[in-house]
C-alpha positions in Angstrom: 109.9 128.4 199.7 106.8 126.8 197.7 107.8 129.4 195.1 111.3 128.8 194.3 110.5 124.9 194.5 107.5 125.6 192.2 110.2 127.8 190.0 113.0 124.9 190.0 109.9 122.1 189.1 109.2 124.4 186.0 112.8 125.0 184.8 113.2 121.0 184.8 110.0 120.0 182.6 111.2 122.8 180.4 114.5 121.2 179.8 113.5 117.2 180.4 110.2 117.9 178.0 111.1 118.7 174.7 108.8 121.1 173.3 107.4 120.1 170.2 106.5 122.6 167.0 102.6 123.0 166.1 101.7 120.9 163.6 103.8 122.4 160.1 104.1 120.2 157.6 107.6 119.8 156.3 107.1 117.6 152.7 104.6 117.6 150.0 104.0 114.7 147.9 103.1 115.0 144.2 102.0 111.6 142.8 102.6 111.5 139.0 101.6 109.2 136.6 102.1 108.2 132.3 100.6 106.2 130.0 102.9 104.8 127.4 101.4 105.2 123.9 101.9 101.3 123.7 101.6 100.4 119.8 100.5 96.3 119.5 99.0 94.7 115.9 98.8 91.0 115.2 96.9 89.1 112.3 94.9 85.9 112.5 95.7 83.7 110.0 99.3 84.2 110.0 99.4 82.4 106.4 97.4 81.9 102.7 98.3 79.5 100.2 96.8 80.6 96.7 97.3 77.1 95.4 98.5 75.9 92.2 98.2 79.2 89.5 98.2 79.8 86.0 99.7 82.9 83.9 98.2 85.9 84.1 95.7 85.6 86.4 93.9 86.8 89.5 93.8 84.9 92.7 91.9 86.6 95.7 91.1 85.8 99.4 87.4 85.9 100.3 86.7 89.5 101.7 88.1 90.2 105.1 89.8 86.6 105.2 92.7 88.1 107.4 91.6 90.0 110.7 93.9 92.7 112.6 93.9 92.4 116.3 94.8 96.3 117.2 96.1 96.5 120.8 97.3 99.7 120.4 96.3 102.1 123.4 96.4 105.3 120.5 95.8 105.9 117.3 97.6 104.7 115.1 99.0 104.6 111.4 99.3 101.2 109.6 100.7 100.0 106.1 101.2 96.9 104.6 104.1 95.8 102.6 105.7 92.3 101.2 109.0 91.6 103.1 111.2 90.7 100.3 111.8 92.2 96.8 111.6 89.1 95.1 109.2 86.1 95.5 111.6 83.1 96.8 111.7 79.5 95.4 113.2 78.3 92.3 113.4 81.0 89.8 112.4 84.0 91.7 109.8 86.5 91.2 110.2 89.6 90.9 107.5 91.6 93.2 105.8 95.0 91.3 105.3 97.6 93.1 103.6 99.0 90.3 100.8 96.2 90.6 101.8 95.2 87.0 102.5 92.0 86.4 104.8 90.6 83.9 107.3 87.8 82.8 108.2 85.9 86.4 106.9 89.4 88.0 104.0 89.3 90.4 101.7 91.8 91.7 99.7 91.8 95.0 96.5 94.4 95.8 94.9 94.3 99.8 91.4 96.4 100.4 90.2 96.5 104.1 87.4 94.3 104.3 86.1 95.9 101.0 86.7 93.5 98.1 88.0 96.8 96.3 92.0 95.3 96.1 92.6 99.5 95.6 95.5 99.2 97.8 99.0 98.0 95.9 101.1 95.8 98.3 104.6 97.3 97.5 107.8 96.4 98.9 109.7 99.7 98.9 107.1 102.2 100.1 104.3 101.0 101.7 100.9 102.1 101.4 98.3 102.8 104.1 95.5 99.9 104.8 94.3 101.9 107.6 95.3 105.6 108.5 94.3 107.0 111.4 93.0 103.6 113.2 91.2 104.5 116.3 92.7 102.4 119.0 92.0 99.1 120.0 89.6 98.7 116.7 90.1 95.6 115.0 89.7 95.0 110.9 89.6 92.8 108.2 91.6 93.0 104.9 92.0 90.7 101.9 94.8 90.1 99.2 94.6 89.5 95.1 97.5 87.6 93.5 98.1 89.0 90.1 100.4 86.1 88.4 103.6 87.1 86.3 103.0 86.7 82.3 105.2 84.1 82.2 107.0 81.6 84.6 110.4 80.2 84.3 110.2 77.3 86.6 106.5 75.2 88.5 108.4 75.8 91.9 107.0 77.2 95.0 107.1 80.4 95.5 106.3 82.6 98.6 106.6 85.9 100.1 105.6 87.8 103.0 103.3 90.8 103.6 103.6 92.6 106.7 101.2 95.2 108.3 103.0 97.8 110.5 101.6 100.0 112.8 102.7 103.4 114.3 101.3 105.9 116.7 99.7 108.7 114.5 
């Protein structure tokens, strides 16, 4: 009778106590991540006045007058351009994409902290000011205004110079 009792007890234990599987994993996780190619530039100061200007003259900022703060996480190619094909105010000046002033036509040049003024600042097809610029590397630049050979009025003229960065 003890054996019958023992057999019933074992059978009850097997039914009432679930059998656990031996530590086999049923899932596997992989953590994935990605760093976006973040492109960010800003300039300081954000304006400059050349003051009262004469015809057929060149006016320059000091070398390294403007600072580009490059917050990009990747290497960038940066161009410089004027936003408008004309300088606004009174009888507008045309902006010269060839770098050659004329009657009511002004030109701008820039350089990257050298004072060479070897980059024509265009409207239609911007030129590089910083090609293959390393991530988070700041730099300075300067501007030179080449005034028209003649003026039709004495009203203040302005244009916007823009530095644009793209991942490069």
